[in-house]
N, C-alpha and C positions, 0 to 999 in steps of 0.2 A: 505637469504631474499626473501622472496615475493616480486613479482612485485605489485606495483596500478596500476591499467588502468580506467580512469575516460571516462564517456560518456556523450555525449549533456549539456557540461561543457559549462558555464557562469562564469562572474563574481562572483554570490553568491553562486551557488550551480552546481553540476552534478548531474543530473538526475540518475545515475547509479555510480557504484563505486564500483570496483571489486579487492579484495586484497587477493592472493593466491586461494583459492576456496571458499569462501564466497563474495556474494552478496548483497551491501548494495543499497537500491533504496532511491532518497527522499520524502517526504511525497506528496501522488497523491491525485488530488481532482479533483471532480466533477464539471457542470457548474453551473455558480453562478443561482441563483433563481430555482433549479431545485429540484425537490420533495427528500427527504432523501432516498429515497429507487433508483431514478432515479442518482443521485452523487455517493451513494455508486456503484451501480454498472458501474459505468463509472470509480471513482477508480479502479476498479479490473479488470475492462478489460483493465483500463492501465497499471497493476502491472503485468497480463499477456504477454503485449506485450513488456516490457521491458525485464521481466524475460527471454520471446524468444529470445530477443536479446543478451543476455547475456550467453545464453546457457542453461537454467534452466527452469524452471517451476512451478506451483503451489505445484504439490507433493513433493518438495523441500525446502519450505519455512519453515524457522526456527523459526522464531519471526516476530509477527506482534502487530504494536500499532497501535491502534485506535482513534482517537481524532472526540466528535460529538462536537457541539455547545452547545447540549443543550442533557441530559440524558433520558428526557422524549422520544428522538428519537431511544432509544437503541432498542426495538423489532422491528422496522419497517426496522433499518440498518440491523441486526440480520437475520432477513428472506430473503435478498438478502445473505448477509453471507453464511449461513449455505445452500442455494440452492449451492452457488459459491465451497464453499473450499471441497480438494477432502475427498471423505470418507475414513476414515484409515489414515491419512494425515494429519488430525489439527496443525497448531503449535502453540506453546507457545503465547499469547495474552494474551495482556492488553486494554481496553475502558477506556477513561476518557473522563473526560467533559474540554473544552478548548474553551476562545475565539479563532476563525480562525481568518486569516488572511484578509477576508470580510466578512463583515458582511450577504451577502448572501451565504457562503461558508457553508456547514451544517454536512462535514464528509473532515477526513484528513485519510489516511490510508499509514505508514509506511512498510517496507517489510525487512527482513534480510532473504538470502535465501544462499542454497548450491547448489554450479554449480553440473549439471548434468552431 
């Protein structure tokens, strides 16, 4: 049976959950009120840091789900995403529109990755 390890655990959630060689990250958000591009970059910076802590990196991402509060921001978010994603290592990805936890949040990024 594979062990489960949790990092940055609170009453409601953990920022990182590792099960065997699979890493699950909680949804990452940017700074309230920033532009879509800035929030996306902050999300991806957090993903980089959490994956490094878990022993992985963006080349090992298996799947990403991106929530936008407005699909009209799809191109702006993708501009940042496309510059960040490792060439030749694009994960399976979905992007949809959802009401986020706060009205000033524009982007939320969820990641599942393999350990390095």
